[in-house]
N, C-alpha and C positions, 0 to 999 in steps of 0.2 A: 387361452386352449394348451392341453397337456400334449406334449409329444414324448413318447416313450420308446426305446428301443434297445437292440444288444449291440455288441461290438460290430458283428459283421454288415449291420444296417445303419453304420454310423454317417457314411457320406449321404446317405438318401436322407436320412433324418436330418442332418445339418442343412441341405437344400430346403428342406421343406420349413425348418424355424426360419430361416432368412426370409422365404418367399412369404410367410404368415406376417413376418414384420413390415415386408415389403406393400403389404395390401391393409396395413394397419391393425393387425390382431395382435394380441401380446399373448406370446408363447411362454411356457414353462418346460424345459427340457430334463427328462430324466434318462438316464443309462443303466442298465444292468450288467455290468463287467462279468463276462464268462467265467475267467479265473477265479473271482472273488464268489460267484454263483458256485462253482463246484467245489471251491475248497469248503465252502458253507455246507453244501449237501454231503460231502464225502467225510466230514470231519465233526461236524456238531450233531448234538441229540436232535433227534425228530422234535422234539417239543420247542426247539429255537427256531425252527423254519416255519416259512409261511406266515410270518407276521406281518403287520403293515401299522407304521408310524401314526401319530395322531395328526401330526402335519401332512401327511400324504391324503388321509381322510377328508382333513380340512380343504385342501387344494381341490379334491375330487367335487364337494359340496357346492365350490364356486366357479367350476370350470363351466363352459357353454359347450365345448367339445373336446374329443379325443381320438387322436391317431396312435396307432400302436402297431410296431414294427415286431413280429414276435420271433423267439428263440427259446432255447438255446440253439446254437449252428450245430452243435455237436451230436448227434442222433444216438450214434453208438454209445456214447458215455450216459446218455439218459437211459437209453436202455439198460445199461449194466446197473444203473442206480435207480431203478425204476418205482420202489417204493417211496425211495424218500425224494426223488423228484416230485410225486404225486403230492405229497406232504408240503413242499417248498410253494405249490400252488395251491394250498388248502384254504387260501382266501379268497378264491374265484368267485363261490355263489355270495359271500357276503359284499365283494366287490359290484357284480350285478345288481344286487339289491340297493344300495347306495347309488349306483350312478342311475339307474331307473329313477330313484324317489327323486333326485337331483334335475332330471329333465335332462341329462346329457345325451347329445349325439356324438357317435364315435365310429369310426372306420379301423379294421383290421388289415394292414398292408400284407398282401402275401407275399411281398417281397421280401419279407421278413422269413420266410421258408426257405427262401433259396440261399443256401450255404454252399461251399465248396465241399465240407463235408457231408452233407446231404447227397450232393450230387455223386460223391466218390460212392458212398455204399450203396446206393440204388443202381449207378451204372450211367448218371444222367449226364449230358454236355454240359458244362454250367453255362458257359456263354450263351449256348441257345436257348438255354430252359430262363435265363437272367432277361434275354431280350423280348422272348415271348409273354412274359409276364409284364414287363415295362409297356410294351406295346398294348396288350390286352387292357392295360391299365388306363391307357391313355384316350381312348375312344370316348366318343360321345354314349353315355350311359342312357339316353332318354330312349332312343330306338328299344334296347334291353327291357327297360322299364315299360314301354307299351306293349311289347309282346309278352311279357311275364305276366301283365295284369289281364291280358285276355285269355293267356292259358289257365291262370289261377282263378277265373271266372267260371270256366269249363270244368276245372278239376275239382272246383267246391260244389258241385251238383251231386244229387244222386245218380249214378250212372256204374254201366260195368266198363272195366278197363282189359284191353287184350292187348298183351305184347309178344309178338313174334319177331323171328331171326332166322337168318337160313341157316346158323349154327344148331339148329334143333331146339330153340326155345320157343314154348307155348305157355304162355301164362295170362289166366285170369283173376281179376279180382273185383270186388266192390266198394265204390266211393258211397260215404256216409252222408254227404252235405258239410262234412267239416271244412273250414276254412283254409284254402290252400296258401303258403306263404311265398313271398316273393323276394328274392336276394337280389335286387339291382343296383348296388352302388349308391343310394340315394337314401337319405334319412329325412323324411319329411313330418310336418306337425303330427299326421295321421299314424304314423310309425311310431313316433316317441308317445302318443296315446295309446296307441296299442302296444306297449312294450317291447316294441322291436327297436330298439336304439341304435345296435351295433350293426353294421353293415361290412361286406368283405370287398377289397379293390385287389385284382380285378372281381367285378360280379360275374355272371349272375347264374341263377337257377330257379325254378318255382317248385316247391316239395309239397306233397301232401300226404295225410297219414289215411289210408283207405281204412275199411274194415278188418281189423287184424285177423279174424276169423275166416275170412272168404278166399283166401287165396287157394288156387289150384294150378298144379301143373310144373314144369321145369324151366328153369332161366339157367341156361349156361354162357357165362360171362366171357367177352373175349379181350380184357384188359387184365393185368397181372395186378394184385391188390397190393399197395406198398403197407406197411405193417411195421413201424420202429426200425426201419434200415433194413427190411427184408422185401423181397417181393413174393407174395404167396400167387401161385400160378394154378389154372384151371380151376377155377372157384365154380360149383354150380348148388342152386338151391332148387331141393325138391320140395313141393307143397301137396300136401294128400289132407284133404279134411280140414283145411286151415292151419296145419301144424307144417313146421319145416324142418328138413333134414339138411344137411349141407357136405360136400365133399371138397376137396382142393388137392392139387399135386404137390409142387415144391412148396417147402415150408408150412404145410398144414400144421405140424405140429407146436408152432407159434400160435395159431388161433385155436386150436382144439385145446391147449392150456389152459386157457382164460375163458373158454366155453364149459368146460367141466367145472371150473370152481363157481360159475357166475348160476346165481340164483332166479326165480322170477320168470317173466315171459320170453326168455332168450331164444324160443323156437317159434316166435308168432311174426307175422308180417309185420316190417315196422314203417316203411314208408317208399314212397313213390318219387323220383326227383327227374326234372328233365334241364338239361343244361341249354343257356341263352347265348353265350356269347360267341361271337364270329370270330375272334381275332386269337382265342385259346385253341392250342394244338395238342392232340394227343401224345402221349408218350413221357408226361412229368406228373407230378402230384395233383394237378388240378384238370383231370380227365374229365371229372364231372361238371366242369363249366363249358366245354368245347359244346357249342350250339348243336343241338340233335342227340346230345349224349344221353342214355339212360341210366339212370342208377336204383336199384332196387335194394332195400335194405331190411334185416330181421334185428328183432330184439329191441331195446330201449328208444322208445320215440317220445317221451315226454315231451322233451324240447322241442317238438314241432307240435304240439298238441294231440298227440295221441295217448293211449291207456296202457300201453305195454311198460311196465316197471319193472328193470333187470339191471345188474352190472354188466352185462354185455349186448353190444351191437356190433354188427358187421355187413359190408356192403360191395356189392362188386359193380361194374360199369360194361356196357353194351357199346359198341360202336356203329352196328348198322341193323339197329331195329326197328320195325315197326309199331305206333302206338296208335288204337283206337280207343277213344272215350266216347262213349256212346255209339253213336254212327259216325262219328267225325273221325279223320286221322289226323292225327296233330304231329307226330313224326314219322317220315316215309323212309324205310332204307339209311336210317342215321340222318335226315336232314328234316330241320324244322319244316312244317309244311305251312303254307302261306294263310 
């Protein structure tokens, strides 16, 4: 088993390594040092970034499982060096290709996103955020999986979806019988067979790509959208004849710059997502995982089986929505229906 982390998650990763040995597993421990990383990003040529050694590829091919605590911790520094930071992760697609070929099962531990630097720039209470993530990661994932699979079966049919909320949200779209995906914190044999070998901890959500041309109406999101260290407020999508326009309040220029540069289906409906975790709380990066949360995105959705190809994607979340799939209400004023 491979365990990988950055400095800020070292204590948790060390505990995991110990517990793996205690149950008879054989861990390999990798750590990305943040200062060494930033020195490389800020001083080396782009061509020297994003390279993976043959020994690491070999380890990946032999491992049964992989756990990753993401980084870096310093989000403002990442944003300041965005092009080269992206280049430093240029191996990602090849990593996923090789991991899938090797039959690896993996988990991305979202505790890795909980850093004091991120908490400061977003205005979060670090201790409350950390405690919430640990609590939501420690529950039995089986009920989340059962609920997610039940919703996924419903969302995988041909049906009309309606999303409404007291804030003026009135939105409809059409499902096309595409398979919905469940993020339930469990990677079983069927997941590996389907190519879904990585999961998030804590989970969970169910996500589907509706007909990209079918959206009509207005969605007014009631949570700010975190984006590389800033909060984009008052985000709204307006859909007409299947095409989206969007508006926002503070920090809208951060998104507009990326939108204007992007090509492809950046103005089409991308996905619909429903949160499943009863222990996740609003107010942090993981708003989408709250049981009953509704996320709607536009732009690239190829990761989830959709047809939109673009260099842009953008999403928002609703906390008090009602969602109807066909004749069945699955979310009722922000709460998952029974």
